[in-house]
N, C-alpha and C positions, 0 to 999 in steps of 0.2 A: 504494500500500500504506500510505503514511504516513497517508492520510486515512480508512483503513478503520476502522469502529467495531467495537469488541469487543461481543459480545452481552451484554446486561444481564440479570441474574437477575431473575425476576419478584418484585415487591415486594407484600407484603400491606399494605393500607391501615391506617394507625395513626390511629384515630379515637377518639371518646368510647366507642364500643362495645367497643374493645379493653381498656378498663379495667373490671376486675371487682372487686366487693366480696363476700367470702365471710363467712358468719356463722361463729361459733366452731366449730360442729359440722362444717360443710363443710371448714373449713381443717384441722382435726385429721384428718379422714378422707382428705383429699387428700394431706397431708404427715405421716403418722403418725410417721415417723422423727425429726421435729423434737421430738416429745414423749416418745417411748418408746424411741428408738434403733432397732435393727434388729428386724424382725418375727420371722422364724424360726418353726420348728415346735415349739419347746420342747426341742430336743436340746442347745442351749447354755444355760448358766446365766444369760446376760444377754439372752436372747430376750425379746421384748416382753411375752409373757403373764406372765412373772415380774415385770416392771416394773409391770404392772397390779395384781398382787397386792400388791406392795410399796407402791404409792401409797395403797391403801386402808388397809393395816395401819399405815402411817406416821401417819395421822391419829389412830388409836387409841393409838399409842405416845406421840404428843405430848400427848394427854390425860393419860396416866399420868405423864409427866415433870412435868406441871404439878400433879400431886398428886391427880388425879381418876381413880379406877378402878384396881384392882390385878389384874384378870383380863380376859383377852380370849379369846373362843371363836372358833375358826376351823374351818370344814369345807370341804374341797376335794375334789370328785369329778373324774371325767374331764372334765366340761364346765362345772361350776358352782363358784363361789367364794362363801363366806358368812363375813362377819366381823362379830362382835357385841362391842362394848365396853360398859363400865359406867361411863362418864364422865358428863359433864354433859349430853350430848345436844345436837344442833344446835338453836339457837333456832328454834322451830316456824315462825315467819313467814318464815324464810330457808332452809327445807329444800330447796325447788326451786332457789333461786338458787345455793346453794353448789356444786351439782353440774351447773349448766347455764349459768351466766353467768361468762364468763372474767374473771379478775382480781377475783373475789369470794371473800372468805374472812376468817377471824378473825385471821390471822397477820401482817397488816400492822401491827397494834397490838402493839408489842413488850411492852407491859405485860400482855397477855393470854397470849401465847405467846412465851416467851423461849427462845432457843437451840433452835429448832425446825428440822427438816430441810426441811419444805415451806413455802416463803415466797412462791411466785409465783401461787398461786390457780389452778393448772393441773391438778394431779394427778388429782382425781376427775372433772374434766370430760373428760379424755382417756379415762379408764376408761369413762365413760358413752357417749361418742361411738363408742368402738370395741367396744361390747358389743351383742349381739343383744337381751339382756335386762338391765336394770339397775333395782334397787330400792334406794331410800334410805328409812330409817325412823328417826325420832327420838322418844324418850320423855323427857318432862320433867314432873315433878311431877303425875303422874296423867293426862297427856294424851299421845296418840300421833298423830304426823303422818307420813304416808308419801307416796311418789310413785313411779311406774313409768315407765320410758323404754325405747325401742327405737332403737338407733343414734343416741342423743342426742335423739330426739323424745319429748316428753312424751305419754304415752298414758293414764295414770291419775293423777288429782290429787284424791283425796277430802279432805273437811274433817277437821280433828282430831277424835279420838274419845277417850272415857275408856278408861283401861286400868289394870290393877294391876301391870303390869310395872315392873321397876327402870329408873331413868334410864339413858340411854345411846343409842348409835347402832348400827343394823344396816345393812350394805350387802351386797347380793347381786348378782352379775353373771355373765354367760355371754359369754366372748369371741366376737366376730363371726367365724364360720368362713369368711367371704368375704375377710377381712383376714388372719387367721391360718390358713393352709391346712394341713389335716391335723395340727393341733396336738395336743400331749399334755403333761400335767404329769408331770415326772419326780420321784418322791417324794423322792429324795436331795437334789435342789436345794431343794425346799420345806422339808425338815427342816433343812438348813443355815441357811436364812433364819430359821426359827423359833428355832433355837439362838442365832444371833447376837443376835436381839432380847432374849432373856432374859439372855444374858451381859452385855449393855450396860445392862440395867435390873434391877439386883438388887432382889428383892422382887416382881417381876412374874411372874404365872402365865399361861401360854398353854396352853389346851386345844386341841390340834390333832388332828382326826380321832380323838378319844377318848383321846389320850395326853397326859399332863401334862408340860409343859416348865417348868423352874424352875432358877434359879441363885442361890446365896448369895454366891459369891466372885468374880463377874464374870469378868474376863479370866484370872484364875488358873484358873478352871474351864474356860475355852476352851482354854488351852494343855494342861491336863491331859487333855482329851478328844482333842486333835489329836496330841499327842506320845506316843511309846512310853516309858513310865516306865523301862523297863529300859535304854534307850539314852541317857538323859539323863546328861550329865556332872556336873551339880550340880542341886540343887533349884531350882524355878522362882522367880525373883526377881519379886516383886509390889509395885509402888509406886503410890501413889494420893494424889491431892489434889483440891481443887475444880477442875473443868473438865479434868482430865487423869488418865488411868489407863494403866499399862503393865505388861506381864509379859514376861519374857524368860528364855531358857536356851539351852544348846547341846546338840546331839545328835551323831549320827554320820553323818547323811545328807549328801550333797553339796548345794551350793546354799544359798540363804537363803530362809527361809519367814516371811512377814509377813502379819498380818491388821490392817488399819488402818481406823479409823472416825472419822467426824465427825458429831456430833449424832445418833448411833445409825445413821448411814448407812454401809454397808460400801463403802468406796472401793476397789474392786477394782483400779483403776489408780493407786492411791497419791495422790501430789500433794505439796504443800508440807510437810504434817505428817510424812509418811513419810520424805521426803528429809532433813528436819531431825533426825528420830529416828536414822536411820542415821548421819548426820554426828556427832550428839551421842555415840552409843555409842563411835565410834572415838576422838573427842577425849578423852572421859572415861577410857577404858581406857589410852590412851597416857600421859596425865598421871598416872594412878594407879600404873602400873608404871614410869614414867619411862623409857620406851623407845619408839622410833618404829616400832612394828610396822606391817607392811603392812596397809592397810584390809581387803583381801580375806582376810587371815589372821584378823583380828579377827572379821569377820562370817561367815566360812565356817562352815556348819552351824548358824547361829543360827536359833532359832525364837522369834518375838516377836509381840506384839500391842500396839497403841497406840490409845487412844480419846481424842479431845478434843471439847470443846463450845465453840462460838464463837457470838457473838450474831447475826451476819448472814453466814453462810458464802457464799463465792462459788465455785460449781462450774463446771467447764469445759464442762458440757453439762446439758441438762434431766434426764438420767438419773442425774446426781450421782455419777459413778464416780471423779472426780478433783478434788481440792481445788486451787483457785488460791491466789494470794497474798492474805492477809487478816490483819487485826488480831484479837486475842482479844475485843475489845469497844470501845466508845467510848473513844478516847484510850489504849487499852491497847497492850501490846507486840505485835509481830508474832507469828504462830504460830511461826515459826522461832526467834525470840529466846526466846519463852516455853518451848519444848521444850528448847532448848539449856541454858537456866538450870536447868530442873527436873531434867534428867538429870544434869547436872554435879554438882548438889548431892546429890540423893537416891541415885543409883547409886554415887557416890564414897563417901558415908556408909555405904551397905550393904556395900560391899567392905571398908571399914576395920573394920566390926563383925563380919564373917563371913569369917574368914581361910581356913577350909576351902573356901568357895566361890571366894574369890580365887585360891587355889592351883589349884583344878580348872579355872577359866577360863584361867589362864596355861598349864596343860598342854595344853588344847585348842587354844589359839592357836599354841603352839610345835609341836604336831603338824601343824597346817595349814601352817605355815611349812616344816617338813621335807619334807612331801609335795610342796609347790609347787616347792621347789628340786630335789628328786629327779626331778621331771618335766620340768624346764626344758630339758635337752638333747634328749631324745626329742621334746618338743613342738616345738622349733625345726625339727628335721629333718622332722617330719611336716607342719608348716605349709608348709614349702618345697615338699614333694611335692604338697600339696593345692593350692597356688597354681599350680603347673605344670599339674596335672590340671584345674583350673577353666578354663584356657584352651581345653581340648578335652574337657570333661567329658561323656562320652557317657551317664553315668548320670543326669544331670539335664537335663530339658527344661524350662527355666524359663518363667515367665510375665512379663507386662509390669509389673503393679503388685505392690507388696509392702507389708507391714505397716510402719507408722511413716513413711509418705511423705506424710501429710497429706490423703489422699483417703479420707475416712471410709467412704463407701458401698462403694468398691472394696475397702478394707482388710478389712472384715468378711467378704468372700467369698474372700479370698486363701487358697488351699488347696494343700498339697503331698500328692499321692497317692504312697504308698510301695508299689510293686508287686513281685511275684516274677516274674522272667524277662521275656523280650522279648515274648512273645505277649500277655500281659496288659497290659504297658506300651504296646504298640502300639495296642491297642484304645482305651485311655484317651487316649493322645496324639492320636489322630486325631479323637476326639469331644469333647475338652475345650474349655473357653473359654480361649483363649490369653492373654486379658487378665488373668485372676485364678487360673488353675489350672495348676500345675506337676506334673511327674512325675519320681520318682526310682526307678530300676530296681535291684533287688537281684540279686546273682548267687548263687543257691542260698540255703542257710540261713545266716543271720548267726551270729556267735559267741554262745554263752551267757555273758553277762557277770556272772552272779550270783557275788558274793563276790570279784570282781576289783577291782583298783585302777584309778583313772582313767587311769593310764599306758597301759593296754591300748587305750584309745580311739585314742591316737595311733599305737600300733604296728600296729593293724589298719586297713589302707587303706580298706576299705569303710565302717567306722564313722566314721573320720576324715572321709571325704568327706561322709557324711550330716550330721555335726555342722556342717561348713562350709556345706553347702547350707542348713541351718536357721539358721546364724549364731548358735549358742547356746554357743559355746566358753566364753565368760566369764559365762554366765547367759542368761536369756531376755529381757533388756531390749531386745535388738536382733533378736529373732525376726523372720524375714522373712515368715512365713505365719501367719494367724490360726488356721487349722485344719490339723492334721497328721493325715492320714487313712491308716490302714493298710488296704490293699486286697489281700487274699489270697484264694485259692481256698477254696471251701466243702468242704474235705476235711481229712484228718488232717494232711497236710503243710502245708496253708495255715494250719490252727489252730496248728501248732507254730511256724511262722515268725512268726505274730502274737504268740505268747507270748514268743518270743525278742526281738522288737522292744520289746514292753512292758517286758521285763526291762532292756533297754538304757536306755530312758527313765527308768524308776523307779530304777535303780541310780545313774545319773550325772546325770540332768536331771529330778528329780522335780517341779520347778516347772512343767514342761510339763503334767503330769497334774493337779497341784494347781490350776492356773489354767485348767483345762478347755480345753486346746488339742488334746487327742488324742482321736481318734474311730476307730471301726471302720466301714468302708463295708459297708452291707447291699445286696447285689445279689440279684436273684430266683433262686430255685432251679429254678423251673419256668416254662415258657411254655405256656399253654393257648390254642388258637385253632381257629377254623373259617374258612370263606371270608370271613366278614364282620367278625369280631371277634377281637382278640388281647388276652389278659389275662396279665399277669406276676404270679407268686405267690411269696411269700417263705417260705412254710412249707406243710406238708401240708394243714392245714385250709383255707387259701386255695385250694390246688389243687383240693380236693374241691368247694368252693363254686363255683369257676369251671367245673368240669366239669358240675355240675348246671345252672348258668346257661346254658351253651352247648348243652346238650342232647346229642343222640346222637353218639357217636364223635368227640369233638373230638381234635385232634392235640395230644399232650402231649410236650414236650421237657424233659429235665432238664439244666441247665447244671452241669457238674462243675467247670469252671474258667472264669476270667474271659476267657481267650483264646478260648473258644467263643462268646462274645457278640460279635456284629458291632459295628463302630464306630457304625453308624447306630442300633442298639439301645442301645448303651452311653450314647449322648448323652442318652437319656431318663432314665437312672438317676443321672447326675452333674450334671444341670442343676437347674432350679427345683424338681423333685420329689425331690431327693437324699434318701436315707434314711441317717442317720448315727446310730450308737449311741455315746453319749459314754462314755469311760473314766472312771469315778468311783471315787475312793478312799473306802472306807467308813471313817467316823470312828472306829470302835471297833477298827480293826486298823491296825498300823503297816506301813510299807513293808517293813521287814525281815521281819516276820512273814509277810506275803503272799509275798514272794520265797522265803523259806526253805521254806514249805509247797509252793509250786508248782514252784520251779526248783532247789531244793537237792538234796542227796543223797536217794536214794529212801527217804523216811520211812515207817514203818509206817502212820501216819495217812493218808498219801496213797494207799498201796496199798489200804487198806480202802475209802477213798472211791471209787477207780476200780472195784474189784471189785463194790462195791455198786451202782454206777451204770452199768456197762456194759450196753448194750442194742443190739439190731439191728432197725432199722426195715425194714419190708417193701420200701420203695421205694429203700433204699440199695443202691448197687452193691457187690458183695462186696468189691472191692478197697479200699473206703473203710474197712473194719473190719479191724483187725489182731488176731490172737490175743494174749492177755495176755503170753505168754512172748516174743513178738517185739517188744514195745514197749520201746524203750530207756528209760533213766532220764529223759532229757529229753523223749522223746515221751510219757511217761506224765503229763507236767505239763500236763494240760488240765483245765479246770473242768467 
């Protein structure tokens, strides 16, 4: 036995043929995640199709920042994006090179483009390689040069021709539907992108799909649009100097709300500059009031925005969502030191000059302090109960990977499905991907949290277990899942549970929604099939089209609840082709306005809305529709 040889696994020959060289186009298409992050279908704000849009617009913004062009025209339809600026235009002899030769661009010369966001010469090449159709066109001094590509391959390269058009650059592209499957542009995400561009570039006009976007007051306008004026505790503080601008105030919502930017890039994951800003606010406030307030009390309910410009920013990924450690410029201070000094001087001066604001800020801090101390006892007991429950938590069927564990590809897919009852959770549990998908089962309808204090979260066992499953007790910095998906039945009860959960998140953890982590799972309402083909339909129109396609007398099944869908079928709807509807807060309505309208006491406005919009579809089962007089106050709160 001692001499017995163990079987040797077959080895593939490692020869010269094993070494491959990919050109720029092949490499981008083979590893798109390296260039644009996750692909996605457009349901998440950071999906790749929005990164493609951003890469093209960024070049036009950089032209504006350098003093060339005050207007950008953008048109985006379901499939096509068109961006036209009125800057200097790409030098005509380099029009093809700048969109098809890697590491080619004008931003390596810091004298030409200073404090630009795109420095690697990659952005438009990635857009080109990942588009079925890509057009670049430059106009300079009466001459126009254009080129057309498909998946990065040059297909049209005409010679320059005379034109009467204004100088500038036009780029048109259509994302490749073999890479971005079933993609769609969500208007709210695009509109937020456009607003951020104009807030950060005072004097710039962007015409987007026929609507004009313009800002005179920068980050002051941003906070004015994002915050509910009636709930602000004091007027917005707006401070500005070369290379830095900030705005801040306090409201009444739970959590901290920040918008951070570097060189015009929205750093959704924050970074050095945001960490320094949060630290600076705490230090300045403590020194001003000469009292060691708890940092959480100072920052509780804060709404703030900060923008900095640095010469050569170092981001932690190609998608530029988090700033690394960097100096402000050659031999300049670090970003952290620069921000600490600026906030210490200017915020301190502002509070000394504006006593009413200083008094209002102090009252807000002390209110947070009282609420925190009032909650301390019940919080301790609730956490002890939750710790015991977590050992045998039957409500949570967890997954292997979680957000924040350093495995980027898996992290983007980490999902918690919140389901109603055992039958629905059973179907999802059996068909889910145990690596990245977890399930939390509700017992009946959760509590309506509207107008309640956060103390209730700890007193209600189910809500407390849910916040522990998500790990968001102290905020969303340690959130365990990238996507929180509400999976309820397509009936009145399911809609009501959905609204109660949204109320819970918006009331106590609004950052979850603001940062686009909350989604609604769309599952098919109908299955239409014959002996050869099965088609799943999400609405009445799709059902009618499927019936016409399959011909005579197809079998039609309506799914009333998720538990009626078998695990084998469910696997098709929560896998690669999952359909998620993001929960997006409209910028012109505050959280409290939304919750008061939908979940508050039965207001006349809501009664009128429901009566005007009640309707009964032919294919709805009678039990799905309740008479108006039988709908309780909470049950009437559906949109």
